[in-house]
ChimeraX commands (.cxc) that place a marker at each C-alpha (Angstrom):
marker #1 position 127.33,109.64,41.60 radius 0.5
marker #1 position 129.38,109.62,44.80 radius 0.5
marker #1 position 129.68,106.68,47.19 radius 0.5
marker #1 position 129.36,107.51,50.88 radius 0.5
marker #1 position 130.97,105.48,53.63 radius 0.5
marker #1 position 130.03,105.88,57.29 radius 0.5
marker #1 position 131.69,104.35,60.32 radius 0.5
marker #1 position 129.21,103.07,62.87 radius 0.5
marker #1 position 129.29,101.90,66.47 radius 0.5
marker #1 position 126.30,99.78,67.43 radius 0.5
marker #1 position 125.06,97.41,70.08 radius 0.5
marker #1 position 122.98,94.27,69.60 radius 0.5
marker #1 position 120.51,92.63,71.97 radius 0.5
marker #1 position 118.73,89.40,71.14 radius 0.5
marker #1 position 117.74,85.98,72.34 radius 0.5
marker #1 position 118.65,82.64,70.72 radius 0.5
marker #1 position 115.92,80.01,70.30 radius 0.5
marker #1 position 117.28,76.53,69.51 radius 0.5
marker #1 position 115.33,74.65,66.86 radius 0.5
marker #1 position 117.63,71.59,66.87 radius 0.5
marker #1 position 121.38,70.86,67.08 radius 0.5
marker #1 position 122.19,72.83,63.91 radius 0.5
marker #1 position 119.47,75.50,63.56 radius 0.5
marker #1 position 118.61,78.51,65.73 radius 0.5
marker #1 position 116.47,81.64,65.39 radius 0.5
marker #1 position 117.50,84.91,66.99 radius 0.5
marker #1 position 115.26,87.98,67.04 radius 0.5
marker #1 position 117.39,91.01,67.79 radius 0.5
marker #1 position 117.50,94.78,67.89 radius 0.5
marker #1 position 120.56,96.80,66.87 radius 0.5
marker #1 position 121.03,100.44,67.86 radius 0.5
marker #1 position 123.96,102.58,66.81 radius 0.5
marker #1 position 125.34,105.95,65.89 radius 0.5
marker #1 position 127.76,107.21,63.30 radius 0.5
marker #1 position 131.37,108.05,64.06 radius 0.5
marker #1 position 132.58,110.96,61.94 radius 0.5
marker #1 position 130.86,112.34,58.88 radius 0.5
marker #1 position 131.11,112.61,55.10 radius 0.5
marker #1 position 131.51,115.82,53.10 radius 0.5
marker #1 position 129.77,116.13,49.74 radius 0.5
marker #1 position 130.05,119.42,47.84 radius 0.5
marker #1 position 130.66,121.37,51.07 radius 0.5
marker #1 position 127.83,119.75,53.03 radius 0.5
marker #1 position 128.69,117.56,56.02 radius 0.5
marker #1 position 126.46,114.49,56.23 radius 0.5
marker #1 position 126.32,112.73,59.58 radius 0.5
marker #1 position 124.69,109.41,60.52 radius 0.5
marker #1 position 122.84,110.32,63.72 radius 0.5
marker #1 position 121.04,107.06,64.45 radius 0.5
marker #1 position 120.79,103.51,63.15 radius 0.5
marker #1 position 118.06,101.14,64.41 radius 0.5
marker #1 position 117.41,97.65,63.02 radius 0.5
marker #1 position 114.92,94.96,64.00 radius 0.5
marker #1 position 115.72,91.52,62.59 radius 0.5
marker #1 position 115.32,87.76,62.90 radius 0.5
marker #1 position 118.42,85.72,62.21 radius 0.5
marker #1 position 118.15,82.14,60.94 radius 0.5
marker #1 position 121.40,80.47,61.91 radius 0.5
marker #1 position 122.93,77.19,60.65 radius 0.5
marker #1 position 125.83,75.58,62.55 radius 0.5
marker #1 position 128.10,74.46,59.68 radius 0.5
marker #1 position 130.73,73.22,62.15 radius 0.5
marker #1 position 131.13,73.38,65.92 radius 0.5
marker #1 position 132.84,76.79,65.55 radius 0.5
marker #1 position 131.37,78.26,62.33 radius 0.5
marker #1 position 127.79,79.47,61.86 radius 0.5
marker #1 position 126.25,80.72,58.60 radius 0.5
marker #1 position 123.15,82.91,58.67 radius 0.5
marker #1 position 120.54,84.82,56.74 radius 0.5
marker #1 position 118.81,87.77,58.33 radius 0.5
marker #1 position 115.73,89.65,57.08 radius 0.5
marker #1 position 115.61,93.10,58.67 radius 0.5
marker #1 position 113.62,96.29,58.99 radius 0.5
marker #1 position 115.81,99.30,59.73 radius 0.5
marker #1 position 116.00,103.06,59.98 radius 0.5
marker #1 position 118.91,105.40,59.39 radius 0.5
marker #1 position 118.65,109.06,60.43 radius 0.5
marker #1 position 120.99,111.55,58.75 radius 0.5
marker #1 position 121.61,115.24,59.37 radius 0.5
marker #1 position 123.01,117.69,56.85 radius 0.5
marker #1 position 125.14,120.46,58.39 radius 0.5
marker #1 position 125.08,123.62,56.37 radius 0.5
marker #1 position 121.54,122.92,55.16 radius 0.5
marker #1 position 119.90,122.74,58.59 radius 0.5
marker #1 position 117.92,119.64,57.70 radius 0.5
marker #1 position 117.71,115.93,58.47 radius 0.5
marker #1 position 116.08,112.85,57.05 radius 0.5
marker #1 position 115.27,109.34,58.19 radius 0.5
marker #1 position 113.81,106.40,56.38 radius 0.5
marker #1 position 112.68,102.88,57.33 radius 0.5
marker #1 position 113.60,100.16,54.82 radius 0.5
marker #1 position 113.31,96.39,54.53 radius 0.5
marker #1 position 116.57,94.58,53.99 radius 0.5
marker #1 position 118.24,91.22,54.06 radius 0.5
marker #1 position 121.65,90.07,55.15 radius 0.5
marker #1 position 123.93,87.07,54.98 radius 0.5
marker #1 position 127.00,86.32,57.00 radius 0.5
marker #1 position 129.21,84.05,59.01 radius 0.5
marker #1 position 130.10,83.90,62.68 radius 0.5
marker #1 position 133.22,82.19,64.07 radius 0.5
marker #1 position 133.02,81.27,67.75 radius 0.5
marker #1 position 136.23,81.18,69.83 radius 0.5
marker #1 position 134.56,79.91,73.00 radius 0.5
marker #1 position 131.07,79.87,74.55 radius 0.5
marker #1 position 131.05,83.66,75.03 radius 0.5
marker #1 position 133.17,85.29,72.31 radius 0.5
marker #1 position 132.98,85.33,68.52 radius 0.5
marker #1 position 133.66,87.44,65.44 radius 0.5
marker #1 position 131.33,87.86,62.51 radius 0.5
marker #1 position 131.20,89.30,59.02 radius 0.5
marker #1 position 127.91,90.33,57.43 radius 0.5
marker #1 position 126.66,91.85,54.19 radius 0.5
marker #1 position 123.25,93.56,54.17 radius 0.5
marker #1 position 121.25,95.22,51.43 radius 0.5
marker #1 position 118.59,97.90,52.05 radius 0.5
marker #1 position 116.86,99.35,48.95 radius 0.5
marker #1 position 119.99,100.37,47.06 radius 0.5
marker #1 position 122.29,100.61,50.08 radius 0.5
marker #1 position 125.04,98.07,50.77 radius 0.5
marker #1 position 126.12,97.57,54.38 radius 0.5
marker #1 position 129.27,95.57,55.16 radius 0.5
marker #1 position 130.12,94.93,58.79 radius 0.5
marker #1 position 132.72,93.11,60.81 radius 0.5
marker #1 position 132.04,92.71,64.49 radius 0.5
marker #1 position 132.98,91.18,67.80 radius 0.5
marker #1 position 130.25,89.52,69.88 radius 0.5
marker #1 position 130.22,88.78,73.57 radius 0.5
marker #1 position 127.38,86.63,74.91 radius 0.5
marker #1 position 126.21,86.75,78.51 radius 0.5
marker link #1:1,2 radius 0.2
marker link #1:2,3 radius 0.2
marker link #1:3,4 radius 0.2
marker link #1:4,5 radius 0.2
marker link #1:5,6 radius 0.2
marker link #1:6,7 radius 0.2
marker link #1:7,8 radius 0.2
marker link #1:8,9 radius 0.2
marker link #1:9,10 radius 0.2
marker link #1:10,11 radius 0.2
marker link #1:11,12 radius 0.2
marker link #1:12,13 radius 0.2
marker link #1:13,14 radius 0.2
marker link #1:14,15 radius 0.2
marker link #1:15,16 radius 0.2
marker link #1:16,17 radius 0.2
marker link #1:17,18 radius 0.2
marker link #1:18,19 radius 0.2
marker link #1:19,20 radius 0.2
marker link #1:20,21 radius 0.2
marker link #1:21,22 radius 0.2
marker link #1:22,23 radius 0.2
marker link #1:23,24 radius 0.2
marker link #1:24,25 radius 0.2
marker link #1:25,26 radius 0.2
marker link #1:26,27 radius 0.2
marker link #1:27,28 radius 0.2
marker link #1:28,29 radius 0.2
marker link #1:29,30 radius 0.2
marker link #1:30,31 radius 0.2
marker link #1:31,32 radius 0.2
marker link #1:32,33 radius 0.2
marker link #1:33,34 radius 0.2
marker link #1:34,35 radius 0.2
marker link #1:35,36 radius 0.2
marker link #1:36,37 radius 0.2
marker link #1:37,38 radius 0.2
marker link #1:38,39 radius 0.2
marker link #1:39,40 radius 0.2
marker link #1:40,41 radius 0.2
marker link #1:41,42 radius 0.2
marker link #1:42,43 radius 0.2
marker link #1:43,44 radius 0.2
marker link #1:44,45 radius 0.2
marker link #1:45,46 radius 0.2
marker link #1:46,47 radius 0.2
marker link #1:47,48 radius 0.2
marker link #1:48,49 radius 0.2
marker link #1:49,50 radius 0.2
marker link #1:50,51 radius 0.2
marker link #1:51,52 radius 0.2
marker link #1:52,53 radius 0.2
marker link #1:53,54 radius 0.2
marker link #1:54,55 radius 0.2
marker link #1:55,56 radius 0.2
marker link #1:56,57 radius 0.2
marker link #1:57,58 radius 0.2
marker link #1:58,59 radius 0.2
marker link #1:59,60 radius 0.2
marker link #1:60,61 radius 0.2
marker link #1:61,62 radius 0.2
marker link #1:62,63 radius 0.2
marker link #1:63,64 radius 0.2
marker link #1:64,65 radius 0.2
marker link #1:65,66 radius 0.2
marker link #1:66,67 radius 0.2
marker link #1:67,68 radius 0.2
marker link #1:68,69 radius 0.2
marker link #1:69,70 radius 0.2
marker link #1:70,71 radius 0.2
marker link #1:71,72 radius 0.2
marker link #1:72,73 radius 0.2
marker link #1:73,74 radius 0.2
marker link #1:74,75 radius 0.2
marker link #1:75,76 radius 0.2
marker link #1:76,77 radius 0.2
marker link #1:77,78 radius 0.2
marker link #1:78,79 radius 0.2
marker link #1:79,80 radius 0.2
marker link #1:80,81 radius 0.2
marker link #1:81,82 radius 0.2
marker link #1:82,83 radius 0.2
marker link #1:83,84 radius 0.2
marker link #1:84,85 radius 0.2
marker link #1:85,86 radius 0.2
marker link #1:86,87 radius 0.2
marker link #1:87,88 radius 0.2
marker link #1:88,89 radius 0.2
marker link #1:89,90 radius 0.2
marker link #1:90,91 radius 0.2
marker link #1:91,92 radius 0.2
marker link #1:92,93 radius 0.2
marker link #1:93,94 radius 0.2
marker link #1:94,95 radius 0.2
marker link #1:95,96 radius 0.2
marker link #1:96,97 radius 0.2
marker link #1:97,98 radius 0.2
marker link #1:98,99 radius 0.2
marker link #1:99,100 radius 0.2
marker link #1:100,101 radius 0.2
marker link #1:101,102 radius 0.2
marker link #1:102,103 radius 0.2
marker link #1:103,104 radius 0.2
marker link #1:104,105 radius 0.2
marker link #1:105,106 radius 0.2
marker link #1:106,107 radius 0.2
marker link #1:107,108 radius 0.2
marker link #1:108,109 radius 0.2
marker link #1:109,110 radius 0.2
marker link #1:110,111 radius 0.2
marker link #1:111,112 radius 0.2
marker link #1:112,113 radius 0.2
marker link #1:113,114 radius 0.2
marker link #1:114,115 radius 0.2
marker link #1:115,116 radius 0.2
marker link #1:116,117 radius 0.2
marker link #1:117,118 radius 0.2
marker link #1:118,119 radius 0.2
marker link #1:119,120 radius 0.2
marker link #1:120,121 radius 0.2
marker link #1:121,122 radius 0.2
marker link #1:122,123 radius 0.2
marker link #1:123,124 radius 0.2
marker link #1:124,125 radius 0.2
marker link #1:125,126 radius 0.2
marker link #1:126,127 radius 0.2
marker link #1:127,128 radius 0.2
marker link #1:128,129 radius 0.2
view
């Protein structure tokens, strides 16, 4: 059983709805593509597309630190060079994470997500308009 690890570049778009001073909801869409590929037994596997629809429930633990949970529905499309085939699958998942805000526009976040046997760990930079 071999673990695969893909690098991904993705973009998020969403809108934040304030519930009160500490709670917000943010529906969002994430779209991305893989960077590089993995080789398993002579077959190159490439992540062609990554699309996720989610709703983030956010709790402001402090003025700079937010904690969140995020149910999601996502698709990953893979191609297999050397076999001439591809596959994609939509899965339900859930994620948890934290977001540290430097100022009103910039922040960094770390998130762990789980989709039907697949672990996704991400670290990102966010810029809000």
